[in-house]
C-alpha positions in Angstrom: 3.8 -3.9 -3.0 4.7 -6.5 -5.6 2.5 -9.2 -4.3 -0.4 -6.6 -4.3 0.4 -5.8 -8.0 0.5 -9.6 -8.8 -3.0 -10.0 -7.3 -4.3 -6.8 -8.9 -3.2 -8.2 -12.3 -5.0 -11.4 -11.5 -1.9 -13.6 -11.2 0.0 -12.2 -14.3 3.4 -10.5 -14.0 4.6 -9.0 -17.2 4.0 -11.5 -19.9 3.9 -14.5 -17.6 1.1 -16.1 -15.6 2.5 -16.7 -12.2 -0.7 -17.8 -10.4 -3.7 -19.5 -11.8 -6.6 -17.0 -12.1 -8.9 -19.5 -10.2 -6.4 -19.3 -7.3 -6.5 -15.5 -7.3 -10.4 -15.6 -7.2 -10.4 -18.2 -4.4 -7.7 -16.6 -2.3 -9.3 -13.1 -2.4 -13.0 -14.0 -1.8 -14.6 -14.3 1.6 -13.7 -17.7 3.2 -14.4 -16.9 6.8 -16.7 -14.3 8.3 -15.6 -12.3 11.3 -17.9 -11.1 14.1 -20.0 -8.0 13.3 -18.0 -5.9 15.8 -14.7 -6.7 14.0 -13.7 -4.0 11.5 -12.3 -6.7 9.2 -15.3 -8.1 7.5 -13.7 -11.5 6.9 -10.8 -13.4 5.6 -9.8 -15.0 2.3 -6.6 -17.1 2.1 -4.4 -14.8 4.2 -6.1 -11.7 2.9 -8.4 -9.4 4.8 -11.7 -8.9 2.9 -13.3 -5.4 2.8 -16.5 -5.9 0.8 -17.9 -2.4 1.5 -14.8 -0.9 -0.2 -14.6 -3.7 -2.8 -11.0 -4.3 -1.6 -8.8 -6.9 0.0 -5.5 -6.7 1.6 -2.7 -8.2 3.7 -0.9 -6.9 6.7 2.4 -7.3 8.5 3.9 -6.1 11.7 3.9 -2.4 12.8 1.5 -1.0 10.2 2.8 -2.6 7.1 -0.2 -3.1 4.9 -1.0 -3.7 1.3 -4.5 -2.8 0.1 -5.7 -4.0 -3.3 -8.6 -2.1 -4.9 -9.4 -3.8 -8.2 -12.2 -1.5 -9.3 -9.8 1.5 -8.9 -6.9 -0.5 -10.5 -4.9 0.5 -7.5 -2.5 -1.0 -4.9 -1.8 1.1 -1.7 1.2 0.3 0.3 1.2 1.5 3.9 4.2 1.6 6.2 2.6 3.4 9.1 4.8 2.2 11.9 1.9 1.6 14.2 0.8 -1.5 16.0 -2.0 -3.6 14.7 -5.5 -3.0 16.1 -7.2 0.3 16.6 -4.3 2.5 15.5 -3.8 0.6 12.2 -7.6 0.6 11.7 -7.5 4.4 12.0 -4.9 4.6 9.2 -7.2 2.3 7.0 -10.2 4.5 7.9 -8.3 7.5 6.5 -7.7 5.6 3.2 -11.4 4.6 3.0 -12.6 8.2 3.9 -10.2 10.3 1.8 -8.5 8.2 -0.9 -11.2 5.8 -2.0 -13.6 8.6 -3.0 -10.9 10.4 -4.9 -10.5 7.5 -7.4 -12.5 8.4 -10.5 -12.3 7.9 -14.3 -12.8 11.6 -14.7 -9.8 13.8 -15.1 -8.9 16.3 -12.3 -9.9 19.9 -12.9 -7.0 22.2 -13.9 -5.4 23.9 -10.9 -2.6 25.9 -12.2 -1.9 27.7 -8.9 -1.4 24.5 -6.9 0.5 22.8 -9.8 3.0 25.8 -9.8 3.4 25.5 -6.0 4.1 21.8 -6.2 6.5 22.3 -9.1 8.4 24.9 -7.1 8.5 22.7 -4.0 9.8 19.7 -6.0 12.4 21.8 -7.7 13.8 22.9 -4.3 14.0 19.5 -2.7 17.5 18.5 -1.7 18.3 15.0 -0.4 19.9 14.9 3.0 23.3 13.5 3.3 25.4 12.8 6.4 27.5 15.7 7.5 30.6 13.4 8.0 32.7 11.2 5.9 34.8 8.2 6.7 38.4 8.0 5.6 39.0 4.6 4.3 40.9 3.4 7.4 38.1 4.6 9.6 35.5 2.9 7.5 37.3 -0.4 7.7 37.7 0.0 11.5 34.0 1.0 11.9 32.9 -2.0 9.9 34.9 -4.3 12.1 37.3 -5.5 9.4 
């Protein structure tokens, strides 16, 4: 997520320039075209380039992805737990289909009913904790000390 924020902010973190702006431009522009059948439209320097969505991103193993959408001023972190390929592409397709159109400069319309439902749900959330406790001697033994 942080590297996505760094590139979204064009190489600046806080008050410090970490990367030259020219590097950000070069790294996130199309450097290599992929075949038309490939859903990734091309590559920058270790970034996938998605010109139709005006986005770029990076991916890791098992569905870890970071999508950077400069026009929307947004970074989307995905931890999908799916293999690369068609399953990961299906997750990205959902982002392009549902999230991308939702970004707008216009405020959302008031929706008091749903806001009240959300507030109630959040108010009733309880973190799950283990139902057991170690006594200190058990903890030491369990940790192998």
